[in-house]
N, C-alpha and C positions, 0 to 999 in steps of 0.2 A: 278456658274461653279467652280468646285474644281480641275478639271484636263482638259488638252487639248491635243488631239491626232490628228495630221494632217499628211496627206499622199499626195505625188504626185503620178501620175500614174507611174508604173515602166516602164522605157523607153526601147523600143525594141532595142536589141543590134545587129542590122544589119549594123550600120554605126556609125561614130563618132558623138558626140553631136553638136547641132547647136543652134542658138538663140531661136528657139521655145522651146526646152527643158529647156534652161536657164530661159526663161520668167516664165514658170510655177514654176520652182524650186526657183527662187528668190522671187516670191510672197509667196510661202509656207514658205520660210525662214523669210520673213518680218513678217508674221502672227505668226510663232513660236517664234520669238524674242519678238514681242509685248506681247504675252501671258506669256512668261517667266518673263517679267518685271512686269506683273500684278499678276501672280499666283506663281512665284518662279520657279527656274530652275528644281527642282525635280518633278514638276507637269505638265511638258510639254514634249511630245515625238513627234519627227519629223522624218518621214521615207521617204526615197527615195530608188531607186535601179534600177536594170536592169532585163528585161524579156529575157531569154536566150535560149528558146527552139523553135521548130517549123521548118517547111520545108523551109521557107524563109531564115532562118539563115544557115541551112545546105547547101542550094544552093549557097549563097554568100561565105561561107567558102570554098566550093569546088572550086569556081572560083578563089579564092585567094590562092589556094593550101595549105590550112590549114585544120586540123581536127576541127570539130565544137567547141570543148572545148577550144582549143588554141585560136581560133578566138574570142570567147566571152570573154575569159580572157583578151585579148588585148583591145577589145572595152570597156569592163567594167572598165578597168584601165584608159581609156581616159575620161570616165564620172566622175570617182572619182577624177581625176586630175582637171578637169574643175570645179567641185564643190569646191574643195580646193582653186583654184585660185579665185573663186568668193566669198570666205568667207562664204560658205553655212554651217549652223550650225546643219546639220542633226545628230540626235542621233544614227541612225543606217543606214546601207546601205545593202539592201537585194539583193541577187542574186538567181535566180530560179534554178541555178545548184548546190546550196549549199545543203548539206545533211540535215541541219535543216529544209529547205523548203520542200525538197522531202519527208521527213518523215511525215510532217504535211499533205501534199497533199495526200499521201497514206492513212493516217489515216482518213481523211475526206471522201475520195472516198469510203473507206470500210464502213464507217458509213452511207453514203448516199445510199449505195447499199441495206441496210435493212430498209431505211426510207420510210414512207408512206406519200402521199400527203393529203391535206385537204379533198379530195374526197375519200380517202381510197385506192388509187391505189399505185403501186410501183413507187417510185420517179425515179429510174433508171430502164430502160428496154432495151432489145435488139431489133434492127430493121434494115431494109434495107433502103438505101437512094441513090437516084440518083439526082444529081444537078450540077449546075455551081459553081465551086470553084475558088475563087481568091486567089492565093498564096500570093500576096502582102498584102491583108487584113487578110489572114489566116481565111477566112470565106466563107460560101456559099452565093450566090447572086441569087435573083429572077430576071426574065427578066426585070421587071419594074425598078429594081435598076440600070440597065445598060444604057449607052448612046452610041448609034451606036454600040451596042453589046459589048461594052467595059466597064470595071470598071471605073467610073468617077475619082476615086482617083489615079489609077495607069495606066490608058490609055492602058490597056491590056485586051484581050479577056480571060474570065475565062475558066478553063478546065472543061470538063464534067467528073465528078467522080461518080462511083457507088461502094458502099461498104456496108458491114454489120458493124454497129457501135452500141455503147451504147448511149442511149438517156436520157436526163432528161425531166420529164413530166411537162414542163413549162406551158402547156395549163391549168393545174389544179390550177395555181397560179394567174390567171388574176384578180379575185375578191379581194383576199387578198392584192395583190400589189397595185391595184387601190385604195383601202381604205387607205392603209398606206401612199401613195403619196398624195392623196387628202387631208387627214387630217394632212399632214406635220409631220407624225411620221417618215417618211423618207422625209426629206426636199430636194427638187430639185430646185436649183437656177441657173440663174435668172428665173423669172416667165415664160418666153416663153419656156424654156426648160422643165419645169414641164408640161406645156400644151402639148408639143411635146410627152413626155413620155406617158401621159394619153391618147392621141389620138392613139398612137401606140398600147396601151393595148386594147383600144376600138375596134380596127380593128381585134382583136383576136390573142392570142399568140400561136405560133406553138412550138412543142417540138423541142429540140435542141440536135444535136449530140455532145457528149462530148469525143469521142475517135476517133482515126485515125488508119487505118490498114497500110497505105502506108507511114506514117511519122515515121521514126526510131529515129530521134533526139528529144526525149521527155521522160517523166516519164512513165514507164509502168503502165498500168491499173492493180491494185493489184489483181483483180479477173479474168483477161484475159491478160496474158503476151504477146499475139500476137498483142496487140494494145497498142498505147501510148495515154496518156491523151491529149485532145485537148488543144493547147497552151493557149487559153484564160481562160479555167477553171483552169489550173495550175497557170497562172499569177495572177488571182484575189485573190487566197488564200495567196498571199504574205503578205497582210495587217494583217493577223492573225498569219502566220508562223513566221514573224519577232518579234512578241510579245511573242513567245514561247507557243502558244496554245497547250493544254488547261490548263496546270498546273502552268505555270510560273507566278510569282507575277506581272510582267509587263502586261501580258494579263488581269489578274484580275483587275488591276488598270486602264488601259488605254482603253480597249475595252468597248463599241463601239467607233469607230472613230467619232470625233466631226466634222472634215472637211476632205472631200476627194476631191482634185482638179483633174480635168481632162478636156480634149478637147472634143468638141462635137462629133467627129467621133467615140468615144468609149462610148457614153452615154448609148446606149441600153445594152451593156455588164454590165455596172456599176449600172444602175437603174432597170434592170429587172433580168438578169441572176444571178448577184451577190447576191442581197437580197433573191431571190428564193432559192439559194443554202444554204444560211445562215439559213433561216427559216426552211428548210428541215432538217438541221443538229442541230436544236435547239439552234442556236446562234443568238444573237441580231443583227439587221441590223444597218448599220452606221446611224448617226443622220442627216448629211447634205452632199449632193453632190453639189459642185459648178462647173459649166461648163463654160469654157471660149471659145472664138471664135477662128477663124483662122486669120492669118495675112499674108499680102503680103509684099514684100520688094520693095520699090519705085514703087508701083503699079503693080508689077508682082509677080506671084506665086514663092515661093522659090524653086529653082531647080538647081541641079548639072550641068545640060546641059547649062542653062543660065549663071551659074557661080555666082549667087547672094546669095549663102548660106553663112551666116555670122557665123564665129566661135567665140564664146564668149571669148575665150582666146586671140584672136586678139584685141578685145576691151579692155581687161585688160592690154595688152601690150602697147596699144596706150594711154589710158586715165587713167589707174589706177583702182584698185578694186572697190572702192565706186562709182566712176564716171561711170564705166561700168554697175554696178547694176542700177544706176539712169537712164542712157540712155536707158536701156532695158525696164524698167517698166514705164517710163514716156511718152511712145509713144501715148497711148490711153487708155480709161477706161477698166479696167479688166472685162472680161465677154463678151465684144463685139468683132466683127470682126474689124480689123483695118489695117492700113498700116504703116510699119516701114520706115521712111525716113532716110535711111543710109547717104545720102548726107548732112543731117542737123545735124549729130552727133556733129560735131565740133562747129557749131553755138549754139546748145543747151548746150553743155558743157560750152562754154564761157559765155553765157547769164545767165544760171541758177546756175552754180557752181562757176566758177572763178569770174564773176562780181556780182553774187548773194550772195551765202553763204560765199565764201572766202573773198570777198571784204568787206562785212559787219563786219565780225569778225575782220579783220585787222584794219578797220577804228575805230571801237569802242575802241579796246584795245590801238591803237595809241593815240587816244584822251585822254584816261584815263591815259596813261603814261605822257602825256604833261600837262594835267590840274588837275589831281587828285593824283599826285605823285605815279602813277602806283598802286593805291589802290582802293578798292571798297568803295564808300561813305557809311556812316552809315545812310541810309535813307530807305524809303518805296516806293514801286511802285506807281506812279501816272499817268502812261501812259493811253491814251484813248483806246488802244487796249485791249479788254476784253479777257484776257488769260484763265480765267476759262471757259468761253463759248467756246473758241477755243478747249480746251481739250474735252469738251462734244461732240462737232461735230466730232473730230478726233476719239474718242473712239467708237461712233456710226458707223462711216464709217468703222472701222475695223470689227465690227459685220456684216456689210453689204457688206464686201469685196470690199470696195471702196478705193483701194490703190491710184489710180490716183487722186481722189478727195483730199486725204490727202497730196499729193505732191502739189496740188494747195493751200491748207491751209498753207503749209510751205512757198510757194512763196508769198502769201499775207502777212504773218507776216514779211518776209524780206522787202517787198515793203513798209509796214507801217514804219518799222524802218528806211529805207532809206529816206522816206518822212519826218519822224520826225527829222532827222538830218538836212535835207534841210530847214525845216520850222523854227527850233529853233536856227540854226546857233551858236552852242556852241563856236566856235572860235571867233565869233564877240562879244559874251557875255563875254568871257574871257578877251578880249581887253578892254572891258568897266568895268572890275573889278567886274562882277556879278558872283562871285565864287559859291554862294549858288545855283543859277539857273543852272549853268554848272554842278555842282555835281548832281542835281536832274535829269537833262537830261541824264547824263551818268549812273546814277543808273538804270533808266528806261531801257536804252539800254543793260546794262549788265544782267539785269533780263530777257530781251528778248533773249539774247544769251543763257542763261541757259535753258529757255523753248524750244528754237530752238534745242539745243543739245538733250533734251529729246525726241522731235519729230523725230529727225534724228536717234536715237539709233537703232530702228528696221530696218530702210531702208538703211542708210549709217552708219553702226556701228562704223567704225574707225573714221569717221568725228565727229559723236556725242560725242564719248569718248574724242577725241582730244580737242573739244571746252570746255568740262567740265574741262579738265586738264588746259587749258589756263586761265580759270577764277578761277582756284584753288577751284573747287567744288568737294569735295571728294566722294560724294555718287552717285551711279548709280541707287539707288532706285527710281522708277518712281514717287511714291507719294511724296518723298522728293523734287524731281526736280519740280513737279507741284506746290508745296507749295510756295506761294509768300513770299518775304521778309526774306528769310533765308540765304542770301549771307553773307559771313564772311568778315567784313570790316578790319580785321587784316591781311587778305591774300593779297599778291601781285599778279599781273597779268603777263602773259607771252605771248607776241605777237607771237613769234615763226616764222617759215617759212610760206610762203603762203600755204593755204590748197589746193588750186587748181591753178596751174600755167596756165596762158592763153596760148592757142594753136594758 
């Protein structure tokens, strides 16, 4: 792999960001930071942004007494502030109301209007449609999609809409999409999501309306100014408009996307409509789509009515940036449905961060101050924990999107170090005058701190960098950090303030 391009879904700008948006964005940030350490800053591009068109936004803006543009300006600013507060390292932030995006959408739609399907039909055609439309989802629903005649996601009855629209002939792409997904040319992960997409294709693909007559807040259809482009078609194109499709060097370097992260409610848009549009336009499809699950808060669905919507900025205020990142991504394995136990945030903070990472760093450097004249002994690592094997597991986990499992690897390393201190009792050996043994124990532990810092750099970037600073290790090059026995015995250590104050 020579380059890495990762995207979050662009978040719908109908309300301020919550912990669900933060979860996906922090995972994307962790992956982007990891690949920067491996491939270099210039070879990684990380995109996030906001999806700002559609009837739902127009309705919410009207309720708030704002015009739609002012409303999305305000919401977009809240997203950007949240990502700044969480130390998200995105290279770009795309807004679908930006001219650079609208220009690309217009260009692609014009191109698709003259495109032919694999069966020789026009890719875009005009047709009439009557169906049940959910404003919340910004999509049509079949009766079998409803529960008690209501959209299960929004608990509202969809409206019956009848209008003449422009369609894309998705039905002609069933075979080509099935082959690409089966053969992992477009990799859909986890495996159960791949099965779900293939099953959906097997049931037969229906053509999809890509324009709206009644929605005014959107990008006009370039060949029919009486209609606007369906918000989902507009939104999906952000992943290439942000790269400056078609001529910008960024597009030539970074497309196709290596990883596109999304939640399962938008799987069909990304795994079927998106690649079909790209294929029709003669553009390569993304390499991998990774779909994560839904989560509840303390066993209940996140809801403004219940009042259990968690603002990530509140977590940053209470626990600090790195701790907030940790608490959000350490709840359950990425990719699965799970429950966020908000009541246990403080417990987890104290056990994993204050008593875990923070306490270990403080203990090791305190003992080095006391028994080694605050210097790193000129020795080699003899610890029983296999650090080389640890990195192999960690790197494979990143390939497999196993962020949660890497947090476990970090906790196991900390646990080993704590046990090593308890078993070797350096303070007792120092009293017995066994200076050589004490030096070896502390060298092993300082080497572990260096490795721990490297493991933390993508996840808790400030903490990882601070540990390296305290052991006076100048390089943030991951290969240098992974290399054993390159600590400088001429350097002094700096205990500093506690990394995580107990709550």
